[in-house]
C-alpha positions as CSV (number, residue, x, y, z in Angstrom):
1,M,0.2,0.4,-0.1
2,T,1.6,3.4,-1.2
3,D,-0.4,6.6,0.5
4,P,1.6,9.9,1.1
5,S,-0.5,10.5,4.2
6,L,1.6,7.5,5.7
7,D,4.5,9.5,7.9
8,S,7.9,8.9,8.8
9,T,6.3,6.6,11.6
10,T,4.8,4.0,9.2
11,H,6.5,0.6,9.2
12,P,6.3,-1.2,5.6
13,P,5.4,-5.1,5.9
14,S,8.0,-7.2,7.6
15,R,10.2,-9.4,4.7
16,R,10.6,-12.0,7.5
17,G,7.5,-13.7,7.1
18,R,8.6,-16.1,4.3
19,R,10.9,-17.7,7.2
20,L,7.8,-17.8,9.6
21,S,6.0,-20.3,8.1
22,P,7.4,-23.6,9.0
23,R,7.3,-22.4,12.8
24,I,3.9,-21.7,12.6
25,S,3.6,-25.2,10.8
26,R,5.5,-26.9,13.8
27,L,2.6,-25.5,16.2
28,T,0.7,-28.8,17.4
29,E,-0.1,-28.1,21.1
30,V,-2.5,-25.8,22.3
31,P,-1.5,-24.1,25.5
32,H,-3.8,-25.1,28.5
33,G,-5.5,-22.7,30.8
34,E,-8.2,-22.4,33.6
35,M,-11.4,-21.2,34.4
36,V,-10.9,-18.3,36.6
37,E,-13.5,-16.5,38.8
38,L,-13.4,-12.3,38.4
39,P,-14.8,-10.7,41.4
40,G,-18.2,-9.5,41.0
41,R,-18.0,-10.3,37.3
42,G,-18.0,-14.1,36.4
43,R,-16.0,-16.9,35.4
44,T,-13.9,-17.0,32.1
45,Y,-11.3,-19.2,30.5
46,I,-8.0,-17.4,31.1
47,V,-4.2,-18.6,29.6
48,D,-1.3,-17.1,31.6
49,L,2.2,-17.9,29.9
50,A,5.2,-17.2,32.0
51,G,7.6,-14.8,30.3
52,P,11.2,-15.6,29.6
53,A,12.1,-13.3,32.5
54,P,10.2,-12.4,36.0
55,D,10.0,-9.1,34.8
56,S,9.4,-9.7,31.2
57,P,6.3,-7.2,30.1
58,T,2.7,-8.7,30.3
59,V,1.1,-8.6,26.8
60,I,-2.8,-9.2,27.5
61,L,-4.4,-10.4,23.7
62,L,-8.3,-9.6,23.2
63,H,-9.6,-11.8,20.6
64,G,-12.1,-10.2,17.7
65,M,-15.9,-11.3,16.9
66,A,-16.9,-14.8,16.5
67,T,-13.7,-16.6,17.6
68,T,-12.0,-17.3,21.2
69,A,-8.9,-16.1,22.3
70,M,-6.8,-19.1,21.5
71,L,-8.3,-19.4,17.9
72,N,-7.7,-16.0,17.1
73,W,-3.8,-15.7,18.8
74,F,-2.6,-19.3,18.7
75,P,-0.4,-18.4,15.3
76,S,1.2,-15.8,17.3
77,L,1.8,-17.1,20.9
78,R,5.5,-19.1,20.3
79,E,7.1,-16.2,19.1
80,L,5.3,-13.6,21.3
81,N,6.1,-15.8,24.3
82,E,9.7,-15.8,23.7
83,R,9.8,-12.1,24.3
84,Y,7.0,-11.4,27.0
85,R,4.7,-12.8,29.4
86,V,1.4,-13.6,27.4
87,V,-2.4,-13.4,28.8
88,L,-5.3,-14.0,27.2
89,F,-8.9,-15.2,27.6
90,D,-12.6,-15.5,26.2
91,Q,-14.3,-12.1,26.2
92,R,-18.3,-12.3,27.4
93,W,-20.2,-14.7,25.2
94,H,-17.2,-16.0,23.5
95,G,-16.2,-19.3,23.7
96,H,-15.9,-19.9,27.9
97,G,-16.4,-16.7,28.6
98,I,-18.4,-14.8,30.9
99,R,-22.2,-15.1,30.4
100,S,-24.9,-12.1,31.2
101,E,-27.7,-11.2,29.8
102,R,-26.8,-7.7,28.1
103,F,-23.4,-7.2,25.6
104,D,-22.0,-4.3,26.6
105,L,-18.4,-2.7,25.9
106,D,-18.1,-1.2,28.9
107,D,-18.6,-4.3,30.6
108,L,-15.7,-6.2,28.4
109,A,-13.4,-2.8,29.2
110,D,-13.9,-3.5,32.5
111,D,-13.2,-7.1,32.5
112,V,-9.8,-6.6,30.9
113,V,-9.4,-4.7,34.1
114,A,-10.6,-7.4,36.2
115,V,-8.0,-9.9,34.5
116,A,-5.0,-8.0,34.9
117,D,-6.2,-7.7,38.9
118,V,-6.1,-11.4,39.0
119,V,-3.2,-12.4,37.1
120,G,-1.0,-9.6,38.9
121,A,-0.7,-7.4,35.8
122,P,-0.6,-3.6,37.1
123,R,-0.1,-2.1,33.5
124,P,-0.1,-4.4,31.0
125,I,0.2,-3.8,27.1
126,L,-3.3,-4.3,25.8
127,A,-3.3,-6.3,22.2
128,G,-6.6,-6.0,20.4
129,Y,-7.7,-7.6,17.1
130,S,-10.8,-6.3,15.3
131,M,-13.3,-6.3,18.0
132,G,-10.5,-6.6,20.6
133,G,-8.7,-3.5,19.6
134,V,-12.4,-1.7,20.1
135,V,-12.6,-2.9,23.8
136,A,-8.8,-2.0,24.1
137,Q,-9.2,1.6,23.0
138,L,-12.2,1.5,25.8
139,T,-10.2,-0.1,28.3
140,A,-7.4,2.8,27.9
141,H,-10.1,5.6,27.8
142,R,-12.0,4.2,30.7
143,H,-8.7,3.1,33.1
144,P,-6.1,5.3,31.8
145,D,-4.0,4.3,35.0
146,R,-4.2,1.0,34.0
147,V,-3.1,0.4,30.6
148,G,0.8,0.9,29.8
149,G,0.5,0.5,25.7
150,L,-2.1,-0.5,23.1
151,V,-1.5,-2.5,19.7
152,L,-4.4,-2.2,17.7
153,A,-4.9,-4.4,14.8
154,A,-7.2,-5.1,12.0
155,T,-9.8,-2.5,14.3
156,T,-11.1,1.0,14.1
157,Y,-13.0,3.6,15.4
158,R,-16.3,3.6,14.5
159,F,-18.4,1.5,12.5
160,Q,-21.4,3.6,10.7
161,E,-20.2,6.0,8.3
162,T,-22.2,5.0,4.7
163,W,-26.0,4.7,4.5
164,R,-24.8,0.6,3.9
165,E,-23.1,0.3,7.0
166,R,-25.9,2.0,9.0
167,A,-28.8,0.0,7.8
168,F,-26.7,-3.4,8.4
169,H,-25.5,-2.6,12.1
170,R,-29.2,-1.4,12.6
171,G,-31.1,-4.0,11.2
172,W,-28.6,-6.6,13.4
173,A,-29.4,-4.5,16.6
174,A,-33.2,-4.4,15.7
175,T,-32.8,-8.6,15.4
176,A,-30.9,-8.8,18.7
177,A,-33.6,-6.9,20.2
178,L,-36.3,-8.8,19.3
179,F,-34.8,-12.0,20.2
180,S,-32.8,-11.7,22.7
181,E,-34.2,-13.1,25.8
182,W,-35.3,-16.3,23.8
183,S,-31.7,-16.7,22.5
184,F,-30.6,-16.1,25.8
185,R,-32.0,-18.8,27.4
186,R,-31.3,-21.1,24.2
187,A,-27.6,-19.9,24.3
188,E,-27.2,-20.8,28.1
189,L,-29.0,-24.5,27.0
190,R,-26.1,-24.7,24.2
191,R,-23.8,-24.3,27.0
192,D,-24.0,-27.1,29.0
193,R,-23.5,-29.0,25.7
194,L,-19.3,-27.1,24.8
195,P,-16.6,-29.8,25.9
196,T,-14.9,-29.7,29.0
197,L,-11.7,-28.0,28.9
198,P,-9.7,-30.9,29.6
199,E,-10.8,-31.9,26.1
200,Y,-9.0,-29.1,24.8
201,S,-5.7,-31.2,24.3
202,W,-6.0,-32.6,20.5
203,P,-3.4,-35.4,19.4
204,V,-0.7,-33.9,16.6
205,G,-2.7,-33.7,13.4
206,R,-6.1,-33.0,14.8
207,L,-5.7,-29.3,15.3
208,D,-8.7,-28.9,12.6
209,R,-10.8,-30.5,14.7
210,W,-10.0,-28.1,17.8
211,A,-10.5,-24.8,15.5
212,M,-13.8,-26.1,15.0
213,T,-14.8,-26.5,18.4
214,E,-13.5,-23.2,19.3
215,L,-15.8,-22.0,16.5
216,R,-18.7,-23.7,17.7
217,A,-18.2,-22.6,21.2
218,T,-19.5,-19.1,20.5
219,S,-23.4,-18.9,20.1
220,A,-25.3,-16.7,17.2
221,W,-26.9,-14.7,20.0
222,A,-23.4,-13.5,21.0
223,L,-23.0,-12.6,17.6
224,A,-26.5,-10.7,17.1
225,Q,-25.3,-8.9,20.3
226,A,-21.9,-8.0,19.5
227,L,-22.7,-6.6,15.8
228,G,-25.5,-4.7,17.2
229,V,-23.6,-2.8,20.0
230,L,-20.4,-2.5,17.8
231,G,-22.0,-0.9,15.4
232,R,-22.6,2.0,17.8
233,F,-19.6,2.5,18.7
234,D,-17.3,5.8,18.1
235,S,-13.9,6.7,19.9
236,S,-13.6,9.8,17.9
237,D,-14.2,12.3,20.8
238,W,-11.6,10.8,23.0
239,L,-9.5,9.0,20.6
240,S,-6.9,11.8,20.5
241,T,-6.9,11.8,24.4
242,L,-5.2,8.3,24.4
243,K,-1.7,9.4,26.1
244,V,-0.1,5.5,26.2
245,P,2.5,4.4,23.7
246,T,0.8,2.8,20.7
247,A,1.1,0.9,17.7
248,V,-1.4,0.3,15.0
249,V,-1.2,-2.7,12.6
250,I,-2.7,-1.8,9.2
251,T,-4.3,-4.9,7.1
252,T,-3.8,-3.3,3.9
253,R,-6.3,-5.9,2.3
254,D,-9.1,-5.5,5.0
255,R,-12.6,-6.0,2.9
256,A,-14.7,-6.0,6.3
257,L,-13.0,-2.6,8.0
258,P,-12.2,0.2,5.3
259,V,-8.4,0.8,5.4
260,Y,-8.5,4.4,5.2
261,R,-10.5,4.3,8.4
262,Q,-7.8,2.3,10.2
263,L,-5.6,5.1,9.1
264,E,-8.0,7.9,10.2
265,M,-7.6,6.0,13.5
266,A,-3.8,5.6,13.8
267,K,-3.9,9.4,12.7
268,A,-6.2,10.4,15.8
269,I,-4.1,8.7,18.6
270,P,-1.0,10.8,19.4
271,G,2.5,9.2,18.8
272,A,0.9,6.3,17.4
273,E,3.2,4.1,15.2
274,I,2.1,2.5,11.8
275,F,2.7,-0.9,10.5
276,L,1.4,-2.2,7.8
277,A,0.5,-5.9,7.1
278,K,-0.3,-6.9,3.2
279,A,-3.4,-9.3,4.3
280,G,-7.0,-9.3,4.9
281,H,-9.3,-8.9,8.0
282,A,-8.8,-12.6,9.0
283,A,-4.9,-12.1,8.6
284,C,-4.0,-13.3,12.3
285,A,-5.3,-17.0,11.8
286,L,-5.4,-17.4,8.0
287,E,-2.4,-15.2,7.0
288,A,-0.3,-15.6,9.4
289,D,2.9,-15.8,7.8
290,V,2.2,-12.1,7.1
291,F,0.9,-10.8,10.3
292,V,2.5,-12.3,12.8
293,P,6.2,-10.9,12.2
294,V,4.6,-7.3,11.5
295,F,2.5,-8.1,14.8
296,L,5.6,-8.9,16.6
297,E,7.8,-5.5,15.3
298,A,4.4,-3.8,16.8
299,V,4.3,-4.6,20.1
300,Q,8.2,-4.1,20.2
301,S,7.9,-0.7,19.4
302,V,5.5,0.1,22.2
303,V,7.5,-2.1,24.6
304,E,10.7,0.4,23.7
305,R,8.6,3.4,24.4
306,L,7.0,2.3,27.7
């Protein structure tokens, strides 16, 4: 992507992507976590991977909509954990995340701080992908003293701009409201049929089954709620007040979130550094060879500015 508006803080796509593929292909074990009670909030599934040193920076990973923490971030974990302590968890109504009768972004942001408290991370770096990037922004806005830095990947600061976007999100919001209670009860019954956590250990070569299990762990109710709520998100009024070191990974072949809007978000955050990944919206999993090296560089740039 060539754009004259990308200034000297822009980092081109990494050339190391081709060398990363064999390392990713050797990832055959899914790290284990546990169900943890967040005081006053509910239970969620947390994976806490110790860093190479006791004082390694802590990175909390926030996944996108319709995935789970592990499914979203699995290709990045080995490389990331070689440098940092890594914490990831299932957000509300995703995977084994907290169940609640409403899907509210403020709740999701406050959950992040609750997870940081439980794992003992006073000022972690928050790395958010797509929906996770929205949650990361909101957490830094609501709890500025609890966030050390931000890495925002394949995400945006608002969703409704064109009439097509407004119609899409308003339609989903209306559908979610119409079937909210009925779908919640049905999703609660479905929750009882989720696999128990010990079954998440899959034999070598059967990661396809594990991935399908992760995908099925999020109900249609959650997707409808999330789409309706995300459609109303707009951080343009306060985005410029974020003062923590920030890196933005722009997916330049993204057809879900316009590239220009990702760039506008980056330009609105003071001092944000821009990194370009020549990949689409599902790059975290489907184009990991391209995404992971760029993502690692973005995290490192935040760590160097802490």
